Structure formats: C-alpha cells, structure tokens
C-alpha positions in Angstrom: 2.3 28.7 -109.0 3.7 32.2 -108.5 7.2 32.6 -110.0 9.7 35.5 -109.6 12.1 35.5 -112.5 15.4 37.3 -111.8 17.7 37.7 -114.8 19.6 40.4 -116.6 19.3 38.4 -119.8 15.9 39.8 -120.9 14.7 42.5 -123.3 14.8 46.1 -122.0 13.9 49.4 -123.5 17.6 50.0 -124.5 18.2 46.4 -125.7 14.8 45.1 -126.9 16.3 42.0 -128.6 18.5 40.9 -125.6 17.5 37.5 -124.1 14.2 37.4 -126.0 14.1 33.6 -125.3 13.5 34.4 -121.6 10.7 36.8 -122.6 9.0 34.0 -124.6 9.5 31.6 -121.6 7.9 34.1 -119.2 4.9 34.6 -121.6 4.4 30.8 -121.9 4.6 30.3 -118.1 2.2 33.2 -117.5 -0.5 31.5 -119.5 -1.3 29.3 -116.5 0.8 30.8 -113.7 1.6 34.2 -112.2 5.0 35.5 -113.3 6.9 38.6 -112.2 10.2 39.6 -113.8 13.1 41.7 -112.4 15.7 42.4 -115.0 18.4 44.9 -114.0 19.8 47.2 -116.7 23.5 48.0 -116.5 24.2 51.6 -115.8 27.1 51.4 -118.3 24.7 50.2 -121.1 22.4 53.1 -120.2 25.3 55.5 -120.5 26.4 54.1 -123.8 22.8 54.3 -125.1 22.6 57.9 -124.1 25.9 58.8 -125.8 25.2 56.8 -129.0 21.5 57.7 -129.3 21.4 61.0 -127.5 18.7 59.7 -125.2 18.4 58.5 -121.7 16.4 55.5 -120.3 12.9 57.0 -120.9 10.7 54.0 -120.1 9.3 53.5 -116.6 11.3 51.4 -114.2 8.3 49.2 -113.7 5.8 48.3 -116.4 3.4 45.5 -117.3 4.2 43.8 -120.6 1.9 40.9 -121.9 0.3 40.9 -118.5 3.7 40.4 -116.7 5.0 42.9 -114.3 8.6 43.7 -115.3 11.0 45.8 -113.3 14.2 47.5 -114.7 16.3 48.5 -111.7 19.6 50.2 -112.6 22.5 47.8 -112.0 25.6 49.5 -110.6 29.0 47.8 -110.8 32.6 48.7 -111.5 33.3 47.7 -115.1 36.0 45.0 -115.6 37.2 45.0 -112.0 36.0 43.2 -108.9 34.1 40.7 -111.0 33.9 38.2 -108.2 31.9 40.8 -106.2 29.4 41.4 -109.0 26.8 39.2 -107.1 27.0 41.7 -104.2 26.6 44.7 -106.5 23.8 43.0 -108.3 22.0 42.3 -105.1 22.4 45.9 -103.8 21.0 47.1 -107.1 17.9 44.9 -107.2 16.9 44.6 -103.5 14.4 47.4 -103.6 12.6 45.8 -106.6 12.8 42.4 -104.9 11.2 43.8 -101.8 8.3 45.3 -103.7 7.8 42.1 -105.7 7.8 40.1 -102.5 5.2 42.4 -100.9 3.0 42.6 -103.9 3.2 39.2 -105.5 4.3 36.7 -102.7 6.2 34.3 -105.1 6.4 30.6 -104.4 9.7 30.2 -106.1 12.7 32.2 -107.4 13.8 31.3 -111.0 17.1 32.8 -112.3 18.9 32.6 -115.6 22.7 32.8 -115.6 24.6 31.5 -112.6 26.7 34.6 -111.7 25.8 37.3 -110.7 22.1 36.6 -111.3 22.0 33.3 -109.5 23.9 34.6 -106.5 21.3 37.3 -106.0 18.5 34.8 -106.5 19.9 32.4 -104.0 20.2 35.2 -101.5 16.5 36.1 -102.0 15.6 32.5 -101.5 17.6 32.1 -98.3 16.0 35.2 -96.8 12.5 34.2 -97.7 12.7 30.5 -97.2 11.8 29.9 -100.9 13.2 27.4 -103.3 15.7 28.7 -105.9 16.1 27.3 -109.4 19.1 28.3 -111.5 19.1 27.9 -115.3 22.6 27.5 -116.7 23.0 29.1 -120.1 26.5 28.1 -121.1 29.4 30.6 -120.6 28.3 31.1 -117.0 29.7 27.7 -116.3 32.0 27.0 -119.3 33.9 30.3 -119.1 33.3 32.1 -115.8 34.4 29.0 -113.9 37.8 29.1 -115.5 38.7 32.0 -113.1 39.4 30.4 -109.7 37.7 33.2 -107.7 34.6 33.3 -109.8 34.6 29.5 -109.9 34.0 29.5 -106.2 31.1 31.9 -106.7 29.6 29.7 -109.4 30.0 26.6 -107.3 28.4 28.3 -104.3 25.3 29.1 -106.4 25.1 25.7 -108.0 25.3 24.0 -104.5 22.8 26.4 -102.9 20.2 26.1 -105.7 17.4 23.6 -105.0 17.4 22.7 -108.7 19.9 23.4 -111.5 18.6 23.4 -115.1 21.0 22.9 -118.0 19.9 23.8 -121.5 22.0 20.9 -123.0 23.3 17.5 -122.1 26.8 18.8 -122.6 26.2 21.5 -119.9 24.7 18.9 -117.6 27.9 16.8 -117.9 30.0 19.9 -117.1 27.9 20.7 -114.0 28.1 17.1 -112.8 31.9 17.2 -113.3 32.0 20.1 -110.8 30.7 17.9 -108.1 27.0 19.0 -108.1 24.6 16.2 -107.1 23.0 14.5 -110.1 19.7 14.4 -108.3 19.1 18.1 -108.7 20.6 18.6 -112.2 18.1 18.5 -115.1 18.3 18.9 -118.8 15.6 21.2 -120.3 15.0 22.1 -123.9 14.1 25.7 -124.7 11.4 26.3 -127.2 11.2 28.3 -130.4 8.4 30.5 -131.7 7.0 27.9 -134.2 4.5 30.4 -135.6 7.3 32.6 -136.9 10.2 30.2 -137.5 9.1 28.1 -140.4 10.5 27.4 -143.8 9.6 29.7 -146.7 10.7 31.2 -150.0 14.2 32.4 -150.1 13.4 34.6 -153.1 10.5 36.3 -151.4 12.6 36.9 -148.3 15.4 38.4 -150.3 13.1 40.6 -152.1 11.6 41.9 -148.9 15.1 42.5 -147.5 16.6 44.0 -150.7 19.2 41.3 -151.1 20.2 40.3 -154.6 18.7 37.0 -155.7 21.9 35.5 -157.2 24.6 36.2 -154.6 25.5 33.5 -151.9 24.4 34.8 -148.5 25.8 34.1 -145.1 24.2 35.5 -141.9 25.4 35.7 -138.3 23.0 36.6 -135.5 23.9 37.5 -131.9 25.6 39.8 -129.6 29.0 41.2 -130.6 31.1 40.1 -127.8 34.4 38.2 -127.8 33.0 34.7 -127.1 31.1 34.8 -130.4 34.3 34.6 -132.4 33.4 37.3 -135.0 37.1 38.1 -135.4 37.6 34.5 -136.5 34.8 34.9 -138.9 36.2 38.0 -140.5 39.6 36.3 -140.9 37.8 33.4 -142.6 36.1 36.0 -144.9 39.5 37.3 -146.0 40.5 33.7 -146.9 37.3 33.3 -148.9 38.0 36.5 -150.8 41.6 35.4 -151.6 40.1 32.2 -153.2 37.6 34.3 -155.3 34.6 32.9 -153.5 31.6 35.1 -154.0 29.5 35.8 -150.9 27.8 38.5 -148.8 27.9 38.3 -145.0 25.2 40.0 -143.0 25.9 40.6 -139.3 22.6 40.9 -137.3 23.0 42.3 -133.8 25.0 44.8 -131.8 27.4 44.9 -128.9 30.6 46.4 -127.5 32.8 45.0 -130.3 30.8 46.6 -133.1 33.1 49.6 -133.6 36.3 47.4 -133.5 34.8 44.8 -135.9 33.7 47.6 -138.3 37.3 48.9 -138.3 38.6 45.4 -138.9 36.2 45.1 -141.9 37.4 48.4 -143.4 41.1 47.6 -142.8 40.7 44.2 -144.5 38.9 45.6 -147.5 35.7 43.7 -146.8 33.3 46.6 -146.7 31.6 45.5 -149.9 31.1 42.0 -148.7 30.2 42.5 -145.0 27.1 44.4 -143.9 26.5 45.4 -140.3 22.7 45.2 -140.2 22.3 46.1 -136.5 19.9 44.6 -134.1 16.6 43.2 -135.3 13.4 42.3 -133.4 12.9 38.6 -133.0 9.9 38.4 -135.3 12.1 40.0 -138.1 14.6 37.2 -138.0 12.8 34.5 -140.0 13.2 36.4 -143.3 16.9 36.7 -142.7 17.2 33.0 -142.1 15.2 32.2 -145.2 17.2 34.6 -147.3 20.5 33.0 -146.2 22.3 30.0 -147.8 24.1 29.4 -144.5 23.9 30.6 -140.9 27.4 30.9 -139.4 28.2 30.7 -135.7 32.0 30.6 -135.0 31.6 30.9 -131.2 34.4 30.1 -128.7 31.8 28.8 -126.2 28.1 28.0 -126.3 25.4 26.3 -124.3 22.7 25.3 -126.9 22.2 28.4 -129.1 18.6 29.0 -130.2 20.0 30.8 -133.3 20.9 27.5 -134.9 17.6 25.9 -134.0 15.7 28.8 -135.4 17.8 28.6 -138.6 17.0 25.0 -139.1 13.3 25.6 -138.4 13.4 28.1 -141.3 15.1 25.5 -143.5 18.6 27.0 -143.5 21.7 24.8 -142.7 24.5 26.1 -140.6 28.3 26.1 -140.1 29.3 26.4 -136.5 32.1 25.7 -134.0 32.1 22.3 -132.4 31.6 23.6 -128.9 29.2 23.1 -126.1 25.9 21.5 -127.1 26.0 22.6 -130.7 26.5 18.9 -131.8 23.1 18.2 -130.2 21.4 20.4 -132.9 20.5 18.8 -136.2 22.8 16.3 -137.9 25.4 16.1 -140.8 22.7 16.5 -143.4 22.1 20.1 -142.4 25.3 21.3 -140.6 29.1 21.4 -140.8 31.0 21.6 -137.5 34.5 23.0 -137.2 37.1 23.5 -134.4 36.9 26.9 -132.7 39.6 29.5 -133.3 40.4 28.1 -136.7 39.7 30.6 -139.6 41.2 28.2 -142.1 38.8 25.4 -141.2 35.9 27.8 -141.0 36.6 29.2 -144.5 36.8 25.7 -145.9 33.5 24.7 -144.2 31.7 27.8 -145.5 33.1 27.2 -149.0 32.0 23.6 -148.8 28.6 24.5 -147.4 28.0 27.0 -150.2 29.0 24.5 -152.8 26.8 21.9 -151.3 23.7 24.0 -150.6 23.8 27.4 -152.3 24.1 26.0 -155.9 21.2 23.5 -155.5 17.9 23.2 -153.9 17.9 23.6 -150.1 18.2 20.4 -148.1 14.9 19.1 -146.8 15.1 20.0 -143.1 12.2 18.8 -141.0 13.3 19.4 -137.4 10.8 19.0 -134.5 11.6 21.5 -131.8 9.5 22.2 -128.8 7.1 25.2 -128.9 7.5 27.6 -126.0 4.3 26.3 -124.5 5.7 22.7 -124.5 9.0 24.0 -123.2 7.3 25.8 -120.3 5.3 22.7 -119.4 8.5 20.7 -119.3 10.1 23.3 -117.0 7.1 23.3 -114.8 7.5 19.6 -114.2 10.9 20.4 -112.7 9.6 23.4 -110.7 6.4 22.0 -109.2 7.8 19.4 -106.8 10.0 22.2 -105.2 7.1 24.3 -104.1 6.0 21.6 -101.7 9.5 20.7 -100.4 11.8 22.5 -98.1 14.5 24.6 -99.8 18.1 23.5 -99.6 19.8 24.5 -96.3 22.9 26.6 -96.9 25.4 27.4 -94.2 
C-alpha cells in the first residue's frame, strides 16, 4: 500500500518533539508499505523561532528521514481570526507539495491526523484524486473545536466525507457517534509506544543522570504549553501544596506559547525554587524523566488518550490526571488518581495523596501491556486495507 500522510502534528526542524507519535507510526507503516508525509509548518511558529533563536528555518523543505519523504511547506493563515477558514488556508499552503507527492508517489490512500484543518485538506485531496480518505481523531479536534458552531460544521463535514474515521479511545468513538456519524465507519485504534525505550528502571540512576536530588519528591509534566493542558491549574495546586508544607519539585518538560506567561506566574507566586522549566526534550530522553519522578501529573481540560500517561506507566511511574476524555481507559486505581478538571484543590489533594502513597514507599508494581508501534501499525492497516479496493465515499 502507498500511503500519503497529511498532518501538521509531526516533528519539524523547529519543533522536533511535536507529534512524535505520528513519526513513530509512519516509521512502523513504512517497514512494509510506502509512506510519504506532508507536514506544514506554521509561518507564525517559524517567525517565533527566528525571534527567539535568531535563526530561520534552515532545513530543506523536502527531505528523506528514515527512508520516508517528508515535506515541510509553510502554512500561511491569519492568527486567531477566520478559524473556520483554516482548512482553505491549509489547502492553499500544501497544494504544491500535494501535487508533487501525487506525481512522484501515486498514493493509494490519504491518511490525516486531526480533523480540522488537516482533515479538511485531506478530504479535498481525496475528492480530487478519487482516493479514500481516513481521518484519525486525536481529541480536542472533536471535543473542543466542535463547541464553536461554525467550526462544528467544518468538523462534521470532514467526518461525514471521510471513508473511515479512526478514534484513539472508546470515549472519542462515543463522541463521534453522538454527532451522527455512521457507526460502520468509526473505528477505535490504539496507538503504540516505543517499548524499547519506555521500560521500568532505577529511579536513583535516572535522578543521578538528570542531576535531581535523591531524597526530594518529584513531579513531572510533559507536553505542549497550551491552555487545554491546564498548567495554570497545576501551578495553583502547587501554591496550595506549599501552603501545607508539602515538599516537592515539579519539572515541566516541553514548550509552547504559554511558557512566558507561566514562568511569570511561577515567579509571582514564589514558586521558582520548586518549579523548573526544563524545556523540550527529545522523545528518547523522556524515559529517564519518568523513572526519576514519583508522579506524572496531567491536569488537562480535554484529552483524547494521552500517550504521556501510557509511557509513564510503562516506565513504572503512577499518575495523577484530570478525569477527561479517554484517560480513565489508561491503567486502573492501583496506579492512578483521577480528579475533576479545573479544580486546583482536588488536584493538590490528589498529588499529596499520591506522594504519601507512592513516594515514601517502594513503587507500585505496574505491569501494563501496551501495543508496540509495529503492532499498532498492523492494527491500523487492518482498517485501511479494505478501503483501497472500495470506492471512496461520494460527497456532494
């Protein structure tokens, strides 16, 4: 099978840790099939990188990584306005790269991750080329974007026009079905984890490598610093923990548009000695951080099925997280504490309880069995293969 993957959630030269799960998926698919990736890079992110790092986008717009051709067209759009038109801006930005990919690689199927705007552009390609379109739903693209009436129409159009809709959790599948999408074309698919890297190991050794004191209770958060991740709630919970004389150190691993604001909030709240902004880390650097932590914390306002928590458990580290999306499908009460979103009091109590339960004793015995990326790719291919011999959905 020849697959064209179209998604902006993918590592790029200016954000090498973004959407790394899609890179792992592409690699796994490419072991037996031909894969081409088009991943547009926001002009605004390029500008911000140039200002912050005094450098421009210096990599080629087309390169071969791990044997996979990857294109990085510049994605032009008006920030924070005309969001319902982002699919059109996206398409205008990628159409040259799409044309070249079509001419060179002749794909059998278009696979997109994220419903809007990525899925809208992918469906357009599929219409023009009479190819099947498969849209993978990640979480907020359905849970949050669809709350806006205009964008909801765009989201629904993509879901209806897709030949197959793939949800990363059962909770997401139920949300998609509640929007009136035919159950016959909605599938639940489990993403993999890199089982070679994400395994349990010595906390003491990991802390020594990272320069973290052996005796202090450690919390980590991993992700992109955007509003949906609830980091403001986490910092308010940290203030409550400090007022109760609870000792801890929080390490925030990642970057994003809220970093400057969150740093200021940390300074204003007097948390600078307890909260460390680590910055982005490559994916294969994360296992040591999970092993060094007593708890992984994820106070998100919305989620699909976050791989962060699955990777944490694979490394033997329990978690505290918001009870949103498909998070309740990860692990069980022996290795997690779930709390309501937007509730710093409940979050602080859960963190305190988790530290009392796990940081002062031996780690819980956590033996999860998650799919490898190879297994995950095979399960996705079982969804994709029937489509390449069938006619794509007709869209008026």
